[in-house]
N, C-alpha and C positions, 0 to 999 in steps of 0.2 A: 504494500500500500504506500502510495507516494502522493505528493502534490503534483498535479498535472500541468498547471500553467501559472504564469504570473511571476512575482518577485521571488517566490520560494520554489519555483519549478524544479522538480527532480528530487526535492528533499524527501527522504524516507520518513514515514510515520510509524510509530509503534502501534502494533496491532492490539486487538481486544484482550482484556485480561482473562476472559473466560468464554466458553461457547455460548453463554447467554447473551453476549453482545455480538451483533451481526452487522459490521460496518458495510456501507455501500461500496461495492467493488469499483475499481478504477474505471472499468469500461462503462458502467452505469453512471458513475459520477461525471465522466466526460460527456456522455450523451445528454445528461441533465443540463450541464452548463452550456452545451451547444444549443439545446432547445431554448434556454433562457436568452441566449444571445440572439437567436432568430426572432424572439419576441421583443427585442430591444430592452431587455431587463438587465440592469446593472445593479446588483445588490449593494446597498449602502450601509444601513443599520440592520444587522443580521441577528436573528434568534435561532439557535440550533437546539431543538428539543429532542429528548432521548439521545443526547449527543454522543454517548458511547466513547469513541476515540477522538471526537472533535473533527473528524475527517471533512465534513461538508463545510462547517463554519470556517475552518482553516483554509480550505480551497477558495472560499469567497474572499477572505482577507488577502490571500495571495493575489487575487484578481482585482483588488482595488477597493473592497469594502472598507468603510472607515472604522467600524467597531463591530464586535460580535459578542453576544452573551451565550454561554454554553450551560445547559441544564441537564443534569442527570442525578439520580438519587443514589447511585452506587459509589461507594468509597473508592474501589479500585478503578472504576471508570474515570472518576474525577482525577485520580493520580495520573492516569494515562493522558488525559486531556492536557493537564498541566505540563507534562513532559513533552508532548507534541508541540504545544505553544512555545515552550522554551527552545526546542530544536529548530523551529521555523522563525523564531525571532518576533513573534506577535504578542507576547505577553502584555505589552503596554497598550494594546488595542483590544484586549479581551477581558471579560469578566466571567468567572466560573461560579455556578450556583448549585450546591449539593442539596437537592430537594426533589420531590415528585413534580411531574409536569402539571398536574392539577393544582398543586399548591402554588406553583409559580404563576399560573394563569390567574388564580384568585388574588394573590398578593401583589401582582405587578401594578405599579402606580406611576411609572416613568412614561416618557414619550413613546408613542407607538413605533413599531418597526416597519420597514418597507419590504423586508424579506424574512419569511419564517419557514424553516424546514423541519419536518417531523419524519424521523425514520424509526418508528416504534417496532417492538416485537411483532412479527407477522401474526401471531396468535391472539393479539389484543382484540377482544370482542367489542370493546367500547370505542374504537378509534373514530368511527364516524361521529359519534356524540362528542368526542373530544374536539374534533375539527370544527363542528358547529359551535361549540362553546368558545373556541378561539375566535371564530368569526364575529361573535357577539361581545368580545372582550375588549379591554383597553390595549391589548397587544397590537391591534391592527387598526387601520383606517382605510378609507376608500382608496383603492389603488395598490394596497399591500399585496404582494405575491406570497402565496402559501403553497409549499410543495410537500407532498406526502409520498414516502416510499412504502410500497406494499407488494404483496404477491399477487399473481394473476387470478387467484380464486376470489379475490375481493373485487366486486363490481363497484367502481366508483361512479356516483351519480353526476349528472351534468351540473346540478346545483346542490349545494349544501348550505342552507340558510342564506347568508350574504355572499357566499363564495360561488363563483362561476368558473367552471372548468375550461381551461384554454388548451391544454394538451394532455394526452395520455401516451405513454411509451412503455413497452415491455421488451426486455432482453433476457431470454431464458426464463428463469423462475423469479426474476426481479422486475418490478415495474415502478414507475413514478407517475404521479399526476400533478399538473400545475394548475393552481386556482388563482383567481384574482378576487379581492374584496370589491364588490360593486354595490353602491347604495341603490336603494329602490328607485329613486328618481332618475338615476342613470339608466337603469334597466328599461324604464318606461319612456325614455327620451325618444323623439322621432328619429328616423333614419338620418344619419349624417351628423347627429349630435351625441354628446355624452362620451362614453368610453370608446375610443377608436383603436385600441390595441388589437393587432391582427390575431385571428384564431388559427 
């Protein structure tokens, strides 16, 4: 596992501390950031939930994101994230939070993010509810991009609350879906007005 592009390109990242953590493979990560680029999405203020190794948030920092918050409840995972941030030189642009994702959603009171990535355990039965909760939280605002990593057996809907799906991609047994937070008035806007991001 390594950083694919940007200022830390080629830097190796420490892998997961246990089989319970399943980081996004480099091939899928590359496809994700290519899809974001095709949508003219440049992550700025990043939130990496179920961060594991910090793989995605670190890739975003390498590609120019200004700051990133990493959230994971596992002590070993937090240690690996810290080591990977040190190895890539991004400690001064990152904050690490050892707590559950639900707790972070509930307690977050800072400015909203423009990019949120969730790469939860594939067996999480509540992930769609978690995504909808994020869409209704202070973590996001209109225009925020929310990415979810998932397996092919999960059918991701076109809309989840305020989130509208822009792209779905699968590579083998790994998939990601890209959503955008869209306010209701933008959804109802006449053709040619409102959200003009390509699909």
